C-alpha positions as CSV (number, residue, x, y, z in Angstrom):
1,M,13.5,-92.2,-68.6
2,S,16.6,-94.3,-67.9
3,D,18.6,-91.1,-67.9
4,L,16.4,-89.6,-65.2
5,N,16.7,-92.8,-63.2
6,K,20.5,-92.6,-63.6
7,L,20.4,-89.0,-62.4
8,K,18.2,-89.9,-59.5
9,S,20.5,-92.7,-58.5
10,A,23.6,-90.5,-58.7
11,L,22.0,-87.7,-56.6
12,S,20.7,-90.1,-54.1
13,E,24.2,-91.5,-53.5
14,L,25.4,-88.0,-52.8
15,G,22.5,-87.2,-50.5
16,Q,21.1,-84.6,-53.0
17,D,18.1,-86.4,-54.4
18,H,15.9,-83.7,-53.0
19,L,16.9,-81.6,-56.1
20,L,14.3,-83.6,-58.1
21,Q,11.5,-83.5,-55.5
22,F,9.3,-81.2,-57.6
23,W,9.9,-83.1,-60.9
24,D,6.3,-84.3,-61.4
25,R,4.9,-80.9,-61.2
26,L,7.4,-79.1,-63.4
27,S,6.6,-78.2,-67.1
28,Q,9.0,-79.5,-69.7
29,G,10.8,-76.2,-69.9
30,E,11.2,-76.1,-66.2
31,R,12.6,-79.6,-66.2
32,N,15.1,-78.6,-68.8
33,D,16.1,-75.6,-66.7
34,L,16.7,-77.8,-63.7
35,I,18.7,-80.4,-65.6
36,K,20.8,-77.7,-67.1
37,D,21.4,-76.3,-63.5
38,I,22.4,-79.7,-62.1
39,S,24.6,-80.5,-65.2
40,E,26.5,-77.2,-64.8
41,I,27.8,-78.2,-61.3
42,D,29.9,-81.2,-60.5
43,V,27.6,-82.4,-57.7
44,K,30.2,-84.9,-56.3
45,E,33.0,-82.2,-56.2
46,V,30.9,-79.4,-54.7
47,T,29.5,-81.9,-52.0
48,S,33.1,-82.7,-51.1
49,Y,33.7,-78.9,-51.0
50,F,30.9,-78.6,-48.4
51,K,32.5,-81.3,-46.2
52,K,35.8,-79.4,-46.3
53,A,34.1,-76.1,-45.6
54,L,32.1,-77.6,-42.7
55,T,35.4,-78.7,-41.1
56,S,36.7,-75.2,-41.2
57,L,33.4,-73.7,-40.0
58,H,33.5,-75.8,-36.9
59,E,37.2,-75.4,-36.1
60,D,37.9,-73.0,-33.3
61,Q,39.8,-70.0,-34.9
62,E,43.4,-70.7,-34.0
63,K,45.7,-67.7,-33.5
64,L,48.7,-67.9,-35.7
65,D,51.1,-65.8,-33.7
66,D,53.7,-68.5,-32.9
67,R,53.8,-69.8,-36.4
68,M,54.3,-66.4,-38.1
69,K,57.5,-64.9,-39.5
70,S,57.9,-61.7,-41.4
71,I,58.9,-61.6,-45.1
72,P,62.8,-61.7,-45.5
73,P,64.3,-58.5,-46.6
74,H,65.7,-60.0,-49.9
75,L,62.2,-60.8,-51.0
76,Y,60.6,-57.6,-49.9
77,G,61.3,-54.6,-52.3
78,A,59.9,-51.1,-51.8
79,V,59.6,-48.0,-54.1
80,S,60.7,-45.9,-51.1
81,R,63.8,-47.9,-50.5
82,T,64.9,-48.3,-54.1
83,T,67.2,-45.8,-55.9
84,P,65.8,-43.8,-58.9
85,E,68.3,-45.5,-61.2
86,L,67.2,-49.0,-60.1
87,L,63.5,-48.0,-60.4
88,A,64.2,-46.7,-64.0
89,S,65.9,-50.1,-64.8
90,Y,62.8,-51.9,-63.6
91,E,60.6,-49.6,-65.7
92,T,62.7,-50.1,-68.8
93,E,62.5,-53.9,-68.4
94,G,58.7,-53.6,-68.0
95,F,58.5,-51.5,-71.2
96,V,60.6,-54.2,-73.1
97,Q,58.2,-56.9,-71.9
98,I,55.1,-54.8,-72.9
99,S,56.6,-54.0,-76.4
100,E,57.1,-57.7,-77.0
101,G,53.5,-58.5,-76.2
102,R,54.4,-60.6,-73.2
103,V,52.3,-58.6,-70.6
104,G,48.6,-59.1,-70.0
105,V,46.2,-57.8,-67.4
106,L,43.7,-60.0,-65.4
107,L,41.0,-57.7,-64.1
108,M,38.6,-59.0,-61.4
109,A,35.4,-57.2,-62.2
110,G,32.6,-59.5,-61.2
111,G,31.1,-57.2,-58.6
112,Q,28.0,-55.1,-58.9
113,G,27.9,-51.6,-57.4
114,T,25.1,-52.5,-55.1
115,R,26.8,-51.1,-52.0
116,L,27.5,-47.9,-53.9
117,G,23.8,-47.5,-54.7
118,S,24.2,-48.5,-58.3
119,S,22.6,-51.3,-60.3
120,L,25.5,-51.3,-62.8
121,P,28.6,-53.4,-62.7
122,K,31.1,-51.7,-60.4
123,G,33.6,-51.0,-63.2
124,M,30.9,-48.8,-64.9
125,Y,30.6,-46.6,-61.8
126,D,30.9,-42.9,-62.3
127,V,33.0,-41.7,-59.3
128,G,32.1,-38.1,-59.8
129,L,35.3,-36.8,-61.4
130,P,35.2,-33.6,-63.6
131,S,35.5,-35.9,-66.7
132,H,32.9,-38.4,-65.4
133,K,35.1,-41.2,-66.5
134,S,34.1,-44.6,-65.1
135,L,36.6,-47.0,-63.4
136,Y,36.7,-49.0,-66.6
137,Q,37.4,-46.0,-68.8
138,I,40.2,-44.8,-66.4
139,Q,41.9,-48.2,-66.5
140,A,41.4,-48.7,-70.3
141,E,43.1,-45.3,-70.9
142,R,46.0,-46.2,-68.6
143,I,46.6,-49.2,-70.9
144,V,46.4,-47.1,-74.0
145,K,49.0,-44.6,-72.7
146,L,51.3,-47.4,-71.4
147,E,51.4,-49.0,-74.8
148,E,52.4,-45.6,-76.2
149,L,55.1,-45.2,-73.6
150,A,56.5,-48.7,-74.2
151,T,56.7,-48.0,-78.0
152,K,58.4,-44.7,-77.3
153,C,61.0,-46.4,-75.0
154,T,61.8,-49.4,-77.2
155,G,60.8,-48.4,-80.7
156,K,58.6,-51.6,-80.8
157,N,54.9,-51.5,-81.2
158,G,53.6,-54.0,-78.7
159,H,50.2,-54.4,-77.0
160,I,48.7,-55.3,-73.6
161,T,45.9,-57.9,-73.7
162,W,43.2,-57.1,-71.2
163,F,41.3,-60.1,-69.8
164,I,38.2,-59.0,-67.8
165,M,36.6,-61.5,-65.4
166,T,32.9,-60.7,-65.0
167,S,30.2,-62.6,-63.3
168,E,26.8,-63.9,-64.6
169,K,25.1,-60.7,-63.8
170,T,27.7,-58.3,-65.0
171,M,28.9,-60.0,-68.2
172,E,26.3,-58.7,-70.8
173,P,26.2,-55.1,-69.5
174,T,30.0,-54.9,-69.4
175,E,30.3,-56.2,-73.0
176,D,27.6,-53.8,-74.2
177,Y,29.3,-50.9,-72.4
178,F,32.7,-51.5,-74.1
179,E,31.1,-51.9,-77.4
180,E,29.2,-48.7,-77.0
181,H,32.3,-46.8,-76.1
182,N,34.5,-48.4,-78.8
183,Y,36.6,-50.1,-76.3
184,F,38.0,-46.7,-75.1
185,G,40.6,-46.7,-77.8
186,L,41.8,-50.2,-77.3
187,N,41.9,-52.9,-80.0
188,K,38.8,-54.9,-79.6
189,N,40.7,-58.1,-80.2
190,N,42.9,-57.4,-77.2
191,V,39.9,-57.1,-74.8
192,I,38.7,-60.5,-73.7
193,F,35.7,-61.0,-71.4
194,F,35.0,-64.2,-69.4
195,E,32.8,-65.2,-66.6
196,Q,33.7,-66.4,-63.2
197,G,32.0,-69.5,-61.9
198,L,29.3,-70.1,-59.4
199,L,29.1,-72.5,-56.5
200,P,25.8,-73.8,-55.1
201,C,24.7,-72.7,-51.6
202,F,24.2,-75.3,-49.0
203,S,22.0,-75.7,-45.9
204,F,23.8,-76.4,-42.7
205,D,23.0,-80.1,-43.0
206,G,24.7,-80.3,-46.4
207,K,21.7,-80.1,-48.8
208,I,22.2,-78.0,-51.9
209,I,19.5,-75.3,-51.6
210,L,16.7,-74.8,-54.2
211,E,15.8,-71.1,-54.7
212,A,12.8,-72.3,-56.9
213,P,11.4,-75.7,-57.7
214,N,13.4,-75.8,-60.9
215,R,16.4,-73.7,-59.9
216,I,19.6,-74.3,-57.7
217,S,20.6,-71.3,-55.5
218,K,24.1,-70.3,-56.5
219,A,26.6,-67.6,-55.6
220,P,29.9,-66.4,-57.2
221,D,32.9,-68.5,-56.1
222,G,35.0,-65.4,-55.0
223,N,38.0,-63.7,-56.6
224,G,39.9,-67.0,-56.3
225,G,37.5,-68.5,-58.8
226,I,39.7,-66.8,-61.4
227,Y,41.8,-69.9,-61.6
228,R,39.0,-72.3,-62.4
229,A,37.5,-69.8,-64.8
230,L,40.9,-69.3,-66.7
231,R,40.9,-73.1,-67.2
232,D,37.2,-73.8,-67.9
233,R,36.6,-70.8,-70.2
234,G,39.7,-71.6,-72.3
235,V,41.3,-68.2,-71.3
236,L,44.6,-69.7,-70.1
237,N,44.9,-71.5,-73.4
238,E,44.5,-68.2,-75.2
239,I,47.0,-66.5,-72.9
240,E,49.6,-69.2,-73.9
241,R,48.6,-68.9,-77.6
242,R,49.3,-65.2,-77.5
243,G,52.8,-65.7,-76.0
244,I,51.9,-63.7,-72.9
245,R,54.3,-64.5,-70.0
246,Y,53.3,-62.1,-67.2
247,L,49.8,-61.3,-65.9
248,H,49.1,-58.3,-63.8
249,C,46.0,-59.3,-61.7
250,H,44.0,-56.7,-59.7
251,S,40.5,-55.8,-58.7
252,V,38.5,-53.2,-60.4
253,D,37.7,-51.0,-57.4
254,N,41.0,-49.3,-56.8
255,I,40.9,-45.9,-58.6
256,L,44.7,-45.4,-58.3
257,T,45.7,-48.8,-59.8
258,R,48.7,-48.6,-62.1
259,V,47.5,-51.1,-64.6
260,A,50.3,-53.3,-65.9
261,D,52.8,-51.1,-63.9
262,P,56.0,-51.4,-65.8
263,I,58.1,-50.9,-62.6
264,F,56.2,-53.8,-60.9
265,V,56.5,-56.0,-64.0
266,G,60.3,-55.2,-64.4
267,Y,61.0,-55.9,-60.7
268,C,59.3,-59.2,-60.9
269,V,61.1,-60.2,-64.1
270,K,64.5,-59.2,-62.8
271,R,63.8,-61.2,-59.6
272,G,62.7,-64.3,-61.4
273,A,59.4,-64.3,-59.5
274,D,56.6,-66.7,-60.5
275,C,54.2,-65.0,-58.2
276,A,54.3,-61.5,-56.6
277,A,52.1,-59.2,-54.5
278,K,52.0,-55.4,-54.3
279,V,51.5,-54.2,-50.8
280,V,51.1,-51.0,-48.8
281,E,52.5,-50.5,-45.4
282,K,49.8,-50.9,-42.8
283,A,48.8,-47.5,-41.4
284,F,48.3,-48.8,-37.9
285,P,48.3,-52.2,-36.2
286,T,44.6,-52.8,-36.2
287,E,43.9,-51.6,-39.8
288,A,41.6,-54.1,-41.5
289,L,44.0,-55.2,-44.1
290,G,45.4,-58.7,-44.2
291,V,49.2,-58.9,-44.1
292,I,51.5,-61.2,-46.1
293,C,53.9,-63.2,-44.0
294,N,55.4,-66.7,-43.7
295,V,53.4,-69.3,-41.8
296,D,55.1,-72.7,-41.3
297,G,57.4,-72.1,-44.2
298,N,54.8,-70.8,-46.7
299,F,53.6,-67.4,-47.7
300,Q,50.0,-66.5,-47.0
301,V,47.7,-63.6,-46.2
302,V,46.9,-63.5,-42.5
303,E,43.8,-61.5,-41.4
304,Y,43.9,-59.2,-38.4
305,S,41.4,-61.5,-36.7
306,E,43.8,-64.4,-36.9
307,I,46.5,-62.8,-34.6
308,T,46.5,-61.3,-31.2
309,L,46.8,-57.5,-30.6
310,K,50.2,-58.0,-29.1
311,T,51.6,-59.5,-32.4
312,A,49.8,-56.9,-34.5
313,E,51.6,-54.2,-32.5
314,M,55.1,-55.7,-32.8
315,R,57.7,-53.4,-34.3
316,N,61.2,-53.7,-35.6
317,N,64.2,-51.6,-34.5
318,D,63.5,-49.0,-37.1
319,G,60.0,-48.5,-35.7
320,R,58.1,-50.1,-38.5
321,L,55.5,-52.8,-37.8
322,T,57.0,-56.2,-37.9
323,F,53.9,-57.4,-39.9
324,S,53.4,-54.4,-42.1
325,A,52.9,-55.9,-45.7
326,G,49.2,-54.9,-46.2
327,S,47.6,-56.9,-49.0
328,I,45.7,-54.8,-51.5
329,C,44.6,-57.5,-54.0
330,N,47.3,-56.6,-56.6
331,H,49.5,-59.4,-58.0
332,L,51.6,-60.6,-60.8
333,F,51.7,-64.2,-62.0
334,T,53.7,-65.9,-64.7
335,T,51.7,-67.8,-67.3
336,E,53.6,-70.9,-66.3
337,F,52.6,-70.5,-62.6
338,L,49.0,-70.1,-63.6
339,R,49.2,-73.3,-65.6
340,K,50.6,-75.1,-62.6
341,I,47.8,-73.9,-60.4
342,V,44.9,-74.8,-62.7
343,N,46.4,-78.2,-63.6
344,K,47.6,-79.3,-60.2
345,Y,46.5,-77.1,-57.2
346,E,43.2,-75.5,-57.9
347,N,41.2,-78.1,-56.1
348,Q,43.5,-77.8,-53.0
349,L,42.7,-74.1,-52.6
350,K,41.3,-73.2,-49.2
351,L,37.5,-72.6,-49.0
352,H,36.2,-69.6,-47.1
353,V,32.8,-69.9,-45.6
354,A,30.2,-67.3,-44.9
355,K,26.9,-68.0,-43.0
356,K,24.2,-66.2,-45.0
357,K,20.4,-65.7,-45.2
358,I,19.7,-67.6,-48.4
359,P,16.2,-67.5,-50.0
360,Y,14.7,-71.0,-50.5
361,V,11.7,-73.1,-51.4
362,D,10.4,-75.5,-48.7
363,E,9.1,-79.0,-49.4
364,N,5.8,-77.6,-50.6
365,G,7.6,-75.4,-53.1
366,T,6.8,-72.2,-51.1
367,Y,9.4,-69.4,-51.4
368,H,10.9,-68.1,-48.2
369,T,13.3,-65.2,-47.3
370,P,14.9,-66.2,-44.0
371,E,15.3,-63.7,-41.2
372,K,18.5,-65.4,-39.9
373,P,21.3,-67.3,-41.6
374,N,20.1,-70.7,-42.9
375,G,23.0,-71.8,-44.9
376,I,26.6,-71.2,-46.3
377,K,28.1,-69.6,-49.3
378,M,31.6,-70.8,-50.2
379,E,34.3,-68.9,-52.0
380,K,38.0,-68.9,-52.8
381,F,40.5,-66.0,-52.5
382,V,42.9,-65.0,-55.2
383,F,45.9,-64.9,-52.8
384,D,45.4,-68.5,-51.6
385,V,47.8,-69.7,-54.4
386,F,50.8,-68.1,-52.5
387,P,51.8,-71.4,-50.8
388,F,52.3,-73.1,-54.2
389,A,54.8,-70.3,-55.4
390,E,58.5,-71.4,-55.8
391,N,59.7,-67.7,-55.9
392,L,57.2,-65.2,-54.4
393,V,58.4,-61.6,-54.0
394,V,56.7,-58.5,-52.4
395,W,56.7,-55.0,-53.8
396,E,55.7,-52.2,-51.5
397,V,54.3,-49.0,-53.0
398,N,53.3,-45.8,-51.4
399,R,49.6,-45.9,-50.5
400,E,48.9,-42.2,-51.5
401,D,50.2,-43.1,-55.0
402,E,48.6,-46.4,-55.7
403,F,45.8,-47.5,-53.3
404,S,42.4,-46.0,-52.8
405,A,39.6,-48.6,-52.7
406,L,36.0,-47.9,-53.7
407,K,33.8,-50.2,-51.7
408,N,31.2,-48.1,-49.7
409,P,28.6,-45.4,-50.2
410,D,29.5,-41.9,-48.9
411,S,27.5,-42.6,-45.8
412,A,30.5,-44.9,-44.7
413,E,33.5,-43.3,-43.2
414,K,36.1,-44.7,-45.7
415,D,36.7,-46.4,-49.1
416,N,33.9,-44.3,-50.6
417,P,33.5,-42.1,-53.7
418,T,34.5,-39.0,-51.8
419,T,37.7,-40.5,-50.5
420,A,38.5,-42.0,-53.9
421,R,38.1,-38.6,-55.7
422,R,40.1,-36.9,-52.9
423,D,43.0,-39.4,-53.2
424,L,43.1,-39.0,-57.0
425,Y,43.1,-35.2,-56.8
426,A,45.9,-35.3,-54.3
427,L,48.0,-37.5,-56.5
428,H,47.4,-35.4,-59.6
429,R,48.2,-32.2,-57.6
430,R,51.6,-33.8,-56.7
431,Y,52.2,-34.6,-60.4
432,I,51.7,-30.9,-61.2
433,K,53.9,-29.8,-58.4
434,D,56.7,-32.2,-59.3
435,A,56.5,-31.0,-62.9
436,G,57.0,-27.3,-61.8
437,G,53.5,-26.0,-61.7
438,Q,51.0,-25.3,-58.9
439,I,47.3,-25.3,-58.4
440,I,45.4,-23.1,-56.0
441,G,41.9,-23.3,-54.6
442,D,40.1,-24.9,-51.7
443,P,39.1,-27.7,-52.1
444,V,41.6,-28.7,-54.8
445,V,39.9,-30.5,-57.6
446,C,42.5,-31.7,-60.1
447,E,42.1,-34.4,-62.7
448,I,44.7,-35.4,-65.3
449,S,43.6,-37.7,-68.2
450,P,45.4,-41.0,-68.3
451,L,45.7,-40.3,-72.0
452,L,47.9,-37.3,-71.1
453,S,50.0,-39.0,-68.3
454,Y,50.2,-42.5,-67.0
455,G,52.2,-41.7,-63.9
456,G,53.1,-38.0,-63.8
457,E,55.5,-38.2,-66.8
458,G,55.3,-35.7,-69.7
459,L,53.7,-32.8,-67.8
460,K,56.7,-30.5,-67.6
461,S,56.2,-28.7,-70.9
462,I,52.5,-28.2,-70.1
463,V,52.6,-27.0,-66.5
464,E,56.1,-25.7,-65.6
465,G,56.0,-22.2,-64.2
466,K,52.2,-22.0,-64.4
467,T,49.7,-21.5,-61.6
468,F,46.3,-23.1,-62.2
469,E,42.9,-22.6,-60.4
470,S,40.8,-25.4,-59.1
471,P,38.8,-27.1,-60.5
472,L,41.3,-28.3,-63.1
473,L,40.9,-31.0,-65.9
474,L,43.9,-31.5,-68.1
475,K,43.0,-33.5,-71.3
476,S,45.2,-35.0,-73.9
477,P,45.6,-33.8,-77.5
478,Q,43.7,-36.9,-78.7
479,E,40.7,-36.1,-76.5
480,E,40.7,-32.6,-77.9
481,I,40.9,-33.7,-81.5
482,K,37.9,-36.0,-80.8
483,N,36.1,-32.9,-79.5
484,G,37.0,-30.8,-82.5
485,T,39.8,-28.8,-81.1
486,N,43.6,-29.1,-81.1
487,G,46.3,-29.0,-78.5
488,F,46.3,-29.6,-74.7
489,H,43.1,-28.5,-73.1
490,I,42.5,-27.1,-69.6
491,D,39.1,-27.1,-68.2
492,H,38.3,-24.8,-65.2
């Protein structure tokens, strides 16, 4: 009983003693569940989070125009402004790092495909390609191919460790899915799953919300929760144990992601960057992409809503937007930088607040689903570590080659399965054209297995001088051997 009294006293000091209001009516099992729930959150810490979050909620949104500067040219590289020879040198450097086992991938895959109309984790979503490969399979096969290319380049057999951050609801189905598909050809020991954390939801008056008499209402802590999860789940220790120096960090929902892109890795290594961001040029001033820029001497992502239209429309002498570095949630961090963040700066990361309709139980234990926002959810963003970087660089890529987000159902205008397929088909059609082949048909449906080509390489001997009809699916020899045939296979 003394333990219960201690808990009551500690919660009372923090204004959270209501968490035990139903104690007398709970069964022993329910009491254990509640104690477990309370023990899994640092109540003192999350209560202080709420106070910080409340301050930002009540501050008038200040426009940042006068405090913003664009990224200096010497820190802003771009594929389109780099010679083929220099790109090749970056790629070779990337291959060297991969073959030495120094490159890992941090995949942010905590989301469910609810908006896409799927009950599965988003990484398991079938976009509707001819092959019916999921996002997970596409990205896994890109890693398989990249390891092969790195070995071919350096003669050394290295591997890429894939760290996949799931959430409470997606962890088990994701692990089962990879097991069922034999890790898509990757070594099981080089695929490591871990869960992102949860933060309790608060009422507007600072009370942690109960969603049941014995259960606290919690929500994922955002993609910026990756830093805390790396620390608390022991993943950063494992990264260091494996001798990994560079982590490519990206979200699962970009179908064109060049996983562990050797050019990006090589660029960052040669520039001595501790933190880097891949960006695309904003298509137009009001596009809903945050831009990376310098604010008061530190780099950060500024959302379109944080600046005036006049600043958004500013252009340089060459006609390009002054603030054009569109953030696409695609980063590179050194292991050393991540260690610095989790040890020193994680608790200083900005908290982003959303007012939400959060189901709750009232003082009688009755469950309610509110019709209007009744509380807040707090989350952190992955890019909020930028101000702590000592040498941040930016690498601009061509949107049509590397960015097509999958966020919405086909009923939405953009970022849906149809646009994702269209963008992948267009990219693969260009690969075939660049290798001396062509594809005819309307519409063009053209898919090239990642196991055959990571980024358009190695296709000349297969397609040069040939004309293909849509739909086209080019498979690798491995896939055909698996299916009981030999050689390159073309499905029409």
